[in-house]
C-alpha positions as CSV (number, residue, x, y, z in Angstrom):
1,M,-15.0,-20.5,29.8
2,A,-15.6,-23.7,31.8
3,A,-18.6,-23.6,34.0
4,H,-18.2,-23.3,37.8
5,I,-20.9,-24.2,40.2
6,A,-21.2,-21.6,43.0
7,G,-20.1,-23.1,46.3
8,N,-17.8,-25.7,44.8
9,T,-14.0,-25.4,45.0
10,L,-12.5,-23.5,42.1
11,E,-9.1,-24.6,41.1
12,C,-7.4,-21.6,39.7
13,L,-4.7,-19.1,40.1
14,S,-6.1,-16.1,42.1
15,I,-4.5,-12.8,41.4
16,P,-4.2,-10.4,44.4
17,L,-5.0,-6.8,43.5
18,E,-5.2,-3.7,45.6
19,L,-7.4,-0.9,44.3
20,K,-7.2,2.5,45.9
21,K,-10.3,4.5,45.0
22,E,-10.3,8.1,43.9
23,P,-12.3,10.6,46.0
24,V,-15.3,12.2,44.2
25,V,-14.8,15.9,44.2
26,D,-17.0,18.8,43.2
27,E,-16.0,21.8,40.9
28,K,-14.4,23.5,44.0
29,G,-12.3,20.5,44.8
30,S,-14.2,19.5,47.9
31,H,-15.1,15.9,48.7
32,V,-18.6,15.0,47.7
33,L,-20.5,13.4,50.6
34,G,-23.0,10.6,50.2
35,P,-26.4,10.4,51.9
36,D,-24.7,8.9,55.0
37,G,-22.4,11.9,55.3
38,K,-19.3,10.0,54.4
39,P,-17.0,10.9,51.5
40,Q,-17.8,9.2,48.2
41,Y,-15.1,7.4,46.2
42,R,-14.8,6.3,42.6
43,C,-13.7,2.7,41.7
44,G,-13.6,3.0,37.9
45,F,-15.3,-0.3,37.2
46,K,-18.7,-2.0,36.8
47,I,-19.8,-5.5,37.7
48,G,-22.3,-8.0,36.5
49,G,-23.6,-11.2,37.9
50,G,-24.5,-12.5,41.3
51,I,-26.4,-15.5,42.7
52,D,-29.7,-13.6,42.2
53,Q,-29.0,-13.1,38.4
54,D,-29.7,-15.5,35.5
55,H,-26.2,-15.9,34.0
56,T,-27.8,-17.5,30.8
57,K,-29.1,-14.0,30.0
58,S,-25.7,-12.3,30.4
59,P,-24.7,-10.4,27.2
60,Q,-21.1,-11.4,28.1
61,G,-21.9,-15.1,28.2
62,Y,-20.5,-15.8,31.6
63,P,-20.8,-19.5,32.6
64,D,-22.0,-19.1,36.2
65,N,-23.5,-16.7,38.8
66,G,-20.1,-15.2,39.9
67,I,-19.4,-11.5,40.0
68,Y,-17.6,-10.4,36.9
69,V,-16.0,-7.1,35.8
70,T,-17.9,-5.8,32.8
71,F,-16.3,-2.3,32.4
72,I,-13.1,-0.6,33.2
73,Q,-12.8,3.2,33.1
74,A,-9.7,4.2,31.1
75,D,-7.0,5.7,33.4
76,G,-9.2,5.1,36.5
77,P,-8.4,3.4,39.8
78,A,-9.4,-0.1,38.5
79,A,-7.2,0.3,35.4
80,H,-4.3,1.3,37.6
81,S,-4.8,-1.7,39.9
82,G,-4.5,-4.1,37.0
83,L,-8.2,-5.2,37.1
84,Q,-9.4,-6.3,33.6
85,V,-12.8,-6.8,31.9
86,H,-14.0,-10.4,32.4
87,D,-12.0,-10.9,35.7
88,K,-14.1,-12.9,38.1
89,I,-14.0,-11.4,41.6
90,L,-13.5,-14.1,44.2
91,Q,-13.0,-12.0,47.3
92,V,-13.0,-8.3,48.4
93,N,-11.5,-7.3,51.7
94,G,-11.9,-10.8,53.0
95,H,-15.6,-11.2,51.9
96,D,-16.3,-14.2,49.7
97,F,-17.8,-13.2,46.4
98,T,-18.5,-16.7,45.0
99,M,-21.9,-16.8,46.7
100,V,-23.1,-13.2,46.8
101,T,-26.0,-11.3,45.3
102,H,-25.3,-8.4,42.9
103,K,-26.6,-5.9,45.4
104,K,-24.5,-7.3,48.2
105,A,-21.4,-7.2,46.0
106,V,-22.0,-3.6,45.2
107,E,-22.4,-2.8,48.9
108,Y,-19.1,-4.5,49.8
109,I,-17.3,-2.7,46.9
110,M,-18.6,0.7,48.0
111,R,-17.7,0.3,51.7
112,K,-14.0,1.0,51.9
113,P,-11.7,3.4,50.0
114,T,-9.2,0.6,49.4
115,L,-10.2,-2.8,48.0
116,K,-8.0,-5.8,48.5
117,M,-9.2,-8.2,45.9
118,L,-8.6,-11.8,44.7
119,V,-9.7,-12.3,41.0
120,F,-9.7,-15.2,38.6
121,R,-8.6,-14.4,35.1
122,Q,-9.3,-16.8,32.2
123,G,-6.3,-17.8,30.2
124,L,-3.6,-17.6,32.7
125,P,-0.9,-20.2,32.2
126,R,-1.0,-23.1,34.7
127,V,1.8,-23.3,37.2
128,P,3.7,-26.6,36.9
129,S,3.4,-28.9,39.8
130,T,6.5,-29.0,42.1
131,S,6.1,-32.5,43.5
132,S,9.3,-34.1,44.6
């Protein structure tokens, strides 16, 4: 992967994804509520990275301090949305993820039951220029 410096323009194809979380339910089928009294939802993925993390110590070898998908639960909401391991999350519900701490990224992801995301995926074919 080519290194990207946080805050600099990233020339890439961003992939729009919509992830609809699953409600967390107990054995009786009732919504599980969080400490704030709101229903909890399951995303089906884990992240790594952030501007507060040392990317050189990442076991995945990510080249920068971006937020990366490190795990996808099989048959979960993330898998159904098309999200993949190693996708770099650029934006969630309009929030810029290129300059965010790990904790803040988790907070944004946990906020809403639907995530409208833009991700960068290494290895996508480049789109030919359509200059006239």
